[in-house]
N, CA, C and O atoms as a printed pandas DataFrame, in Angstrom:
     atom_number atom_name residue_name chain_id  residue_number  x_coord  y_coord  z_coord
0              1         N          MET        A               1   -4.732   11.349    0.247
1              2        CA          MET        A               1   -4.585   10.380   -0.557
2              3         C          MET        A               1   -4.205    9.162    0.427
3              4         O          MET        A               1   -3.173    9.094    1.095
4              5         N          VAL        A               2   -5.254    8.204    0.381
5              6        CA          VAL        A               2   -4.776    6.846    1.154
6              7         C          VAL        A               2   -4.290    5.620    0.449
7              8         O          VAL        A               2   -5.146    5.017   -0.198
8              9         N          GLN        A               3   -3.450    5.288    0.453
9             10        CA          GLN        A               3   -2.750    4.371    0.161
10            11         C          GLN        A               3   -3.104    3.067    0.897
11            12         O          GLN        A               3   -3.112    2.984    2.125
12            13         N          GLN        A               4   -3.373    2.132    0.128
13            14        CA          GLN        A               4   -3.815    0.581    0.530
14            15         C          GLN        A               4   -2.856   -0.489   -0.072
15            16         O          GLN        A               4   -2.780   -0.688   -1.284
16            17         N          SER        A               5   -1.974   -1.307    1.057
17            18        CA          SER        A               5   -1.556   -2.647    0.313
18            19         C          SER        A               5   -2.452   -3.817    0.157
19            20         O          SER        A               5   -3.553   -3.975    0.683
20            21         N          LEU        A               6   -1.926   -4.479   -0.509
21            22        CA          LEU        A               6   -2.491   -5.756   -0.761
22            23         C          LEU        A               6   -1.509   -6.673   -0.152
23            24         O          LEU        A               6   -1.854   -7.854   -0.174
24            25         N          VAL        A               7   -0.181   -6.368    0.475
25            26        CA          VAL        A               7    0.579   -7.010    0.706
26            27         C          VAL        A               7    0.612   -6.674    2.334
27            28         O          VAL        A               7    0.794   -5.636    2.971
28            29         N          LYS        A               8    0.275   -8.447    2.802
29            30        CA          LYS        A               8    0.079   -8.209    4.638
30            31         C          LYS        A               8    2.088   -7.868    4.908
31            32         O          LYS        A               8    2.960   -8.583    4.415
32            33         N          ARG        A               9    2.314   -6.800    5.666
33            34        CA          ARG        A               9    3.721   -6.662    6.108
34            35         C          ARG        A               9    4.220   -7.711    6.875
35            36         O          ARG        A               9    3.365   -8.348    7.491
36            37         N          THR        A              10    5.412   -8.068    7.003
37            38        CA          THR        A              10    5.840   -9.505    7.808
38            39         C          THR        A              10    6.087   -8.656    9.362
39            40         O          THR        A              10    6.317   -7.452    9.470
40            41         N          ARG        A              11    6.001   -9.368   10.166
41            42        CA          ARG        A              11    6.606   -8.971   11.644
42            43         C          ARG        A              11    7.994   -8.142   11.883
43            44         O          ARG        A              11    8.199   -7.307   12.763
44            45         N          GLU        A              12    9.192   -8.741   10.531
45            46        CA          GLU        A              12    9.906   -7.920   10.709
46            47         C          GLU        A              12    9.832   -6.390    9.853
47            48         O          GLU        A              12   10.491   -5.486   10.368
48            49         N          ALA        A              13    9.413   -6.211    9.156
49            50        CA          ALA        A              13    8.749   -5.014    8.376
50            51         C          ALA        A              13    8.091   -4.293    9.379
51            52         O          ALA        A              13    8.464   -3.123    9.462
52            53         N          LYS        A              14    7.129   -4.681   10.251
53            54        CA          LYS        A              14    6.807   -3.782   11.292
54            55         C          LYS        A              14    7.568   -3.514   12.333
55            56         O          LYS        A              14    7.369   -2.433   12.888
56            57         N          ARG        A              15    8.660   -4.443   12.884
57            58        CA          ARG        A              15    9.628   -3.900   13.628
58            59         C          ARG        A              15   10.680   -3.122   13.011
59            60         O          ARG        A              15   11.421   -2.448   13.726
60            61         N          ASN        A              16   10.787   -3.141   12.045
61            62        CA          ASN        A              16   11.798   -2.466   11.453
62            63         C          ASN        A              16   10.683   -0.623   10.935
63            64         O          ASN        A              16   11.131    0.465   10.575
64            65         N          ALA        A              17    9.991   -0.839   11.036
65            66        CA          ALA        A              17    9.106    0.836   10.621
66            67         C          ALA        A              17    9.021    0.942   12.144
67            68         O          ALA        A              17    9.370    2.082   12.451
68            69         N          ALA        A              18    8.643    0.093   13.415
69            70        CA          ALA        A              18    8.701    1.299   14.362
70            71         C          ALA        A              18   10.341    1.491   15.478
71            72         O          ALA        A              18   10.568    2.201   16.458
72            73         N          VAL        A              19   11.018    0.691   14.878
73            74        CA          VAL        A              19   12.509    1.293   14.970
74            75         C          VAL        A              19   12.943    2.339   14.582
75            76         O          VAL        A              19   13.743    2.987   15.256
76            77         N          SER        A              20   12.467    2.760   13.305
77            78        CA          SER        A              20   12.578    3.790   12.574
78            79         C          SER        A              20   11.526    4.947   13.104
79            80         O          SER        A              20   11.646    6.113   12.727
80            81         N          VAL        A              21   11.083    4.767   13.489
81            82        CA          VAL        A              21    9.882    5.730   14.140
82            83         C          VAL        A              21   10.753    5.840   15.579
83            84         O          VAL        A              21   10.880    6.946   16.105
84            85         N          ILE        A              22   11.086    5.163   15.922
85            86        CA          ILE        A              22   11.541    5.413   17.582
86            87         C          ILE        A              22   12.540    6.075   17.686
87            88         O          ILE        A              22   12.709    6.908   18.577
88            89         N          ALA        A              23   13.521    5.748   16.606
89            90        CA          ALA        A              23   14.697    6.678   16.192
90            91         C          ALA        A              23   14.551    7.939   15.622
91            92         O          ALA        A              23   15.529    8.640   15.886
92            93         N          MET        A              24   13.807    8.440   15.019
93            94        CA          MET        A              24   13.341    9.867   14.326
94            95         C          MET        A              24   12.866   10.564   15.696
95            96         O          MET        A              24   13.159   11.751   15.846
96            97         N          ARG        A              25   12.216    9.958   16.611
97            98        CA          ARG        A              25   11.904   10.682   17.513
98            99         C          ARG        A              25   12.971   11.064   18.757
99           100         O          ARG        A              25   12.839   12.030   19.508
100          101         N          LEU        A              26   13.970   10.158   18.792
101          102        CA          LEU        A              26   14.838   10.133   19.864
102          103         C          LEU        A              26   16.059   11.657   19.124
103          104         O          LEU        A              26   16.384   12.610   19.833
104          105         N          ALA        A              27   16.447   11.522   17.864
105          106        CA          ALA        A              27   17.108   12.292   17.347
106          107         C          ALA        A              27   16.143   13.461   17.295
107          108         O          ALA        A              27   16.884   14.434   17.433
108          109         N          LYS        A              28   14.949   13.888   17.178
109          110        CA          LYS        A              28   13.889   14.853   17.329
110          111         C          LYS        A              28   14.324   15.454   18.507
111          112         O          LYS        A              28   14.792   16.591   18.575
112          113         N          GLU        A              29   14.127   14.488   19.666
113          114        CA          GLU        A              29   14.490   15.183   21.084
114          115         C          GLU        A              29   15.588   15.464   21.135
115          116         O          GLU        A              29   15.733   16.601   21.583
116          117         N          LYS        A              30   16.630   14.895   20.848
117          118        CA          LYS        A              30   18.308   15.303   20.748
118          119         C          LYS        A              30   18.405   16.637   19.704
119          120         O          LYS        A              30   19.346   17.413   19.861
120          121         N          ASP        A              31   17.849   16.774   19.106
121          122        CA          ASP        A              31   17.636   18.125   18.312
122          123         C          ASP        A              31   19.151   17.880   17.333
123          124         O          ASP        A              31   20.023   18.728   17.138
124          125         N          ASP        A              32   19.119   16.529   16.849
125          126        CA          ASP        A              32   20.222   16.236   16.010
126          127         C          ASP        A              32   20.247   16.921   14.422
127          128         O          ASP        A              32   19.160   17.354   14.039
128          129         N          ILE        A              33   21.202   17.025   13.648
129          130        CA          ILE        A              33   21.233   17.991   12.683
130          131         C          ILE        A              33   21.186   17.226   11.727
131          132         O          ILE        A              33   21.102   17.743   10.613
132          133         N          ILE        A              34   21.217   15.953   11.822
133          134        CA          ILE        A              34   21.027   14.678   10.642
134          135         C          ILE        A              34   19.002   14.883   10.476
135          136         O          ILE        A              34   18.388   14.808    9.411
136          137         N          TRP        A              35   18.455   15.110   11.699
137          138        CA          TRP        A              35   17.108   14.849   11.980
138          139         C          TRP        A              35   16.572   15.987   11.065
139          140         O          TRP        A              35   15.753   15.786   10.168
140          141         N          LYS        A              36   17.226   17.473   11.438
141          142        CA          LYS        A              36   16.858   18.727   10.730
142          143         C          LYS        A              36   16.968   18.390    9.260
143          144         O          LYS        A              36   16.110   18.839    8.499
144          145         N          LYS        A              37   17.818   17.741    8.858
145          146        CA          LYS        A              37   17.945   17.738    7.318
146          147         C          LYS        A              37   17.133   16.721    6.664
147          148         O          LYS        A              37   17.088   16.524    5.450
148          149         N          ALA        A              38   16.378   15.976    7.735
149          150        CA          ALA        A              38   15.835   15.120    6.769
150          151         C          ALA        A              38   14.599   15.577    7.308
151          152         O          ALA        A              38   13.866   15.707    6.328
152          153         N          SER        A              39   13.919   15.917    8.419
153          154        CA          SER        A              39   12.682   16.784    8.134
154          155         C          SER        A              39   12.520   18.218    7.126
155          156         O          SER        A              39   11.399   18.641    6.844
156          157         N          LYS        A              40   13.652   18.826    6.683
157          158        CA          LYS        A              40   13.872   19.933    6.058
158          159         C          LYS        A              40   13.306   19.636    4.263
159          160         O          LYS        A              40   12.737   20.302    3.399
160          161         N          PHE        A              41   13.965   17.995    4.414
161          162        CA          PHE        A              41   14.005   17.549    2.707
162          163         C          PHE        A              41   12.547   16.917    2.701
163          164         O          PHE        A              41   11.869   17.061    1.684
164          165         N          LYS        A              42   12.076   16.279    3.699
165          166        CA          LYS        A              42   10.707   15.452    3.568
166          167         C          LYS        A              42   10.024   16.828    3.276
167          168         O          LYS        A              42    9.642   16.826    2.106
168          169         N          LYS        A              43    9.706   18.100    3.964
169          170        CA          LYS        A              43    8.719   19.037    3.717
170          171         C          LYS        A              43    8.955   19.634    2.400
171          172         O          LYS        A              43    8.022   19.978    1.674
172          173         N          LEU        A              44   10.543   19.799    1.989
173          174        CA          LEU        A              44   10.479   19.772    0.105
174          175         C          LEU        A              44    9.800   19.147   -0.462
175          176         O          LEU        A              44    9.036   19.677   -1.269
176          177         N          PHE        A              45    9.810   17.346   -0.209
177          178        CA          PHE        A              45    9.578   16.489   -0.756
178          179         C          PHE        A              45    8.207   16.933   -1.017
179          180         O          PHE        A              45    7.890   17.287   -2.152
180          181         N          VAL        A              46    7.133   16.943    0.229
181          182        CA          VAL        A              46    5.455   16.699    0.478
182          183         C          VAL        A              46    5.341   18.062   -0.862
183          184         O          VAL        A              46    4.872   17.859   -1.982
184          185         N          ALA        A              47    5.976   19.597   -0.303
185          186        CA          ALA        A              47    5.537   20.636   -1.071
186          187         C          ALA        A              47    5.722   20.090   -2.421
187          188         O          ALA        A              47    4.643   20.056   -3.012
188          189         N          ALA        A              48    6.718   19.646   -3.128
189          190        CA          ALA        A              48    6.552   19.223   -4.623
190          191         C          ALA        A              48    5.835   18.520   -4.759
191          192         O          ALA        A              48    5.126   18.861   -5.706
192          193         N          LYS        A              49    5.425   17.295   -4.192
193          194        CA          LYS        A              49    4.540   16.102   -4.247
194          195         C          LYS        A              49    3.184   17.037   -4.515
195          196         O          LYS        A              49    2.581   16.774   -5.555
196          197         N          ASP        A              50    2.661   18.072   -3.701
197          198        CA          ASP        A              50    1.441   18.961   -3.804
198          199         C          ASP        A              50    1.545   19.847   -4.653
199          200         O          ASP        A              50    0.486   20.444   -4.847
200          201         N          ALA        A              51    2.393   20.181   -5.246
201          202        CA          ALA        A              51    2.477   21.121   -6.370
202          203         C          ALA        A              51    2.467   19.931   -7.582
203          204         O          ALA        A              51    1.806   20.443   -8.485
204          205         N          ILE        A              52    2.739   19.075   -7.857
205          206        CA          ILE        A              52    2.463   18.184   -8.981
206          207         C          ILE        A              52    1.255   17.624   -8.824
207          208         O          ILE        A              52    0.748   17.343   -9.911
208          209         N          ASN        A              53    0.557   17.337   -7.837
209          210        CA          ASN        A              53   -1.063   17.157   -7.847
210          211         C          ASN        A              53   -1.874   17.871   -8.190
211          212         O          ASN        A              53   -2.931   17.627   -8.772
212          213         N          LYS        A              54   -1.273   19.185   -7.726
213          214        CA          LYS        A              54   -1.917   20.677   -8.184
214          215         C          LYS        A              54   -2.377   20.465   -9.930
215          216         O          LYS        A              54   -3.461   20.400  -10.510
216          217         N          LYS        A              55   -1.150   20.410  -10.306
217          218        CA          LYS        A              55   -0.958   20.649  -11.510
218          219         C          LYS        A              55   -1.205   19.703  -12.432
219          220         O          LYS        A              55   -1.780   20.082  -13.452
220          221         N          TYR        A              56   -0.920   18.582  -12.335
221          222        CA          TYR        A              56   -1.471   17.338  -13.097
222          223         C          TYR        A              56   -2.585   16.505  -12.462
223          224         O          TYR        A              56   -3.125   15.685  -13.204
224          225         N          GLY        A              57   -3.090   16.611  -10.956
225          226        CA          GLY        A              57   -4.245   16.111  -10.400
226          227         C          GLY        A              57   -5.269   15.614  -11.522
227          228         O          GLY        A              57   -5.459   14.444  -11.855
228          229         N          GLN        A              58   -5.875   16.736  -12.022
229          230        CA          GLN        A              58   -7.083   16.472  -13.089
230          231         C          GLN        A              58   -6.738   16.083  -13.967
231          232         O          GLN        A              58   -7.702   15.520  -14.486
232          233         N          ARG        A              59   -5.660   15.961  -14.740
233          234        CA          ARG        A              59   -5.634   14.856  -15.935
234          235         C          ARG        A              59   -5.124   13.726  -15.367
235          236         O          ARG        A              59   -5.394   12.838  -16.177
236          237         N          ALA        A              60   -4.541   13.240  -14.440
237          238        CA          ALA        A              60   -4.427   11.801  -13.634
238          239         C          ALA        A              60   -5.938   11.616  -13.370
239          240         O          ALA        A              60   -6.479   10.704  -13.995
240          241         N          SER        A              61   -6.498   12.163  -12.748
241          242        CA          SER        A              61   -8.268   11.768  -12.504
242          243         C          SER        A              61   -9.022   11.000  -13.846
243          244         O          SER        A              61   -9.615    9.924  -13.922
244          245         N          ILE        A              62   -8.766   11.896  -14.708
245          246        CA          ILE        A              62   -9.153   11.306  -16.072
246          247         C          ILE        A              62   -8.878    9.946  -16.761
247          248         O          ILE        A              62   -9.553    9.199  -17.470
248          249         N          GLU        A              63   -7.278    9.918  -16.136
249          250        CA          GLU        A              63   -6.334    8.734  -16.872
250          251         C          GLU        A              63   -6.727    7.351  -16.081
251          252         O          GLU        A              63   -6.721    6.187  -16.481
252          253         N          TRP        A              64   -7.123    7.999  -14.618
253          254        CA          TRP        A              64   -7.479    6.849  -13.689
254          255         C          TRP        A              64   -9.263    6.220  -13.850
255          256         O          TRP        A              64   -9.976    5.234  -13.667
256          257         N          MET        A              65   -9.262    7.264  -14.202
257          258        CA          MET        A              65  -11.388    6.837  -14.542
258          259         C          MET        A              65  -11.301    6.033  -16.135
259          260         O          MET        A              65  -11.867    4.971  -16.392
260          261         N          LYS        A              66  -10.462    6.823  -17.083
261          262        CA          LYS        A              66  -10.583    5.691  -18.163
262          263         C          LYS        A              66   -9.902    4.432  -18.240
263          264         O          LYS        A              66  -10.248    3.631  -19.108
264          265         N          LYS        A              67   -8.847    4.118  -17.328
265          266        CA          LYS        A              67   -8.362    2.913  -16.790
266          267         C          LYS        A              67   -9.682    1.785  -16.349
267          268         O          LYS        A              67   -9.850    0.668  -16.839
268          269         N          GLN        A              68  -10.468    2.401  -15.363
269          270        CA          GLN        A              68  -11.379    1.874  -14.356
270          271         C          GLN        A              68  -12.343    1.514  -15.664
271          272         O          GLN        A              68  -12.667    0.329  -15.741
272          273         N          ASN        A              69  -12.738    2.228  -16.494
273          274        CA          ASN        A              69  -13.679    2.326  -17.391
274          275         C          ASN        A              69  -13.151    0.952  -18.510
275          276         O          ASN        A              69  -13.985    0.067  -18.700
276          277         N          GLU        A              70  -12.184    0.870  -19.002
277          278        CA          GLU        A              70  -11.750    0.074  -19.472
278          279         C          GLU        A              70  -11.801   -1.456  -18.988
279          280         O          GLU        A              70  -12.246   -2.460  -19.544
280          281         N          ASN        A              71  -11.250   -1.283  -17.884
281          282        CA          ASN        A              71  -11.686   -2.808  -16.783
282          283         C          ASN        A              71  -12.590   -3.184  -16.705
283          284         O          ASN        A              71  -12.809   -4.395  -16.732
284          285         N          LYS        A              72  -13.252   -2.524  -16.611
285          286        CA          LYS        A              72  -14.877   -2.824  -16.952
286          287         C          LYS        A              72  -15.644   -3.724  -17.831
287          288         O          LYS        A              72  -16.394   -4.694  -17.713
288          289         N          ALA        A              73  -15.046   -2.858  -18.931
289          290        CA          ALA        A              73  -15.844   -3.095  -20.600
290          291         C          ALA        A              73  -15.358   -4.341  -20.852
291          292         O          ALA        A              73  -16.095   -5.157  -21.406
292          293         N          LYS        A              74  -13.865   -4.729  -20.434
293          294        CA          LYS        A              74  -13.475   -5.946  -20.627
294          295         C          LYS        A              74  -14.019   -6.886  -19.819
295          296         O          LYS        A              74  -13.980   -8.074  -20.138
296          297         N          LYS        A              75  -14.624   -6.435  -18.610
297          298        CA          LYS        A              75  -15.390   -7.825  -17.802
298          299         C          LYS        A              75  -16.526   -8.255  -18.365
299          300         O          LYS        A              75  -17.132   -9.211  -17.881
């Protein structure tokens, strides 16, 4: 799934994201217990999201198509 944002990130937001990535890398290198917890729960979140997409993906796709067609009909 590719997400696109219409809002351009500010310089500060880009900086914060970069700092966060570097901090996570440093924690991983140090084998920090907090990093282990974060990665474990991220994996659980991703697995749950994949399961939800597998279960409801077809219905969600149909709803999305209906909304797209409604928007085209309004124009």
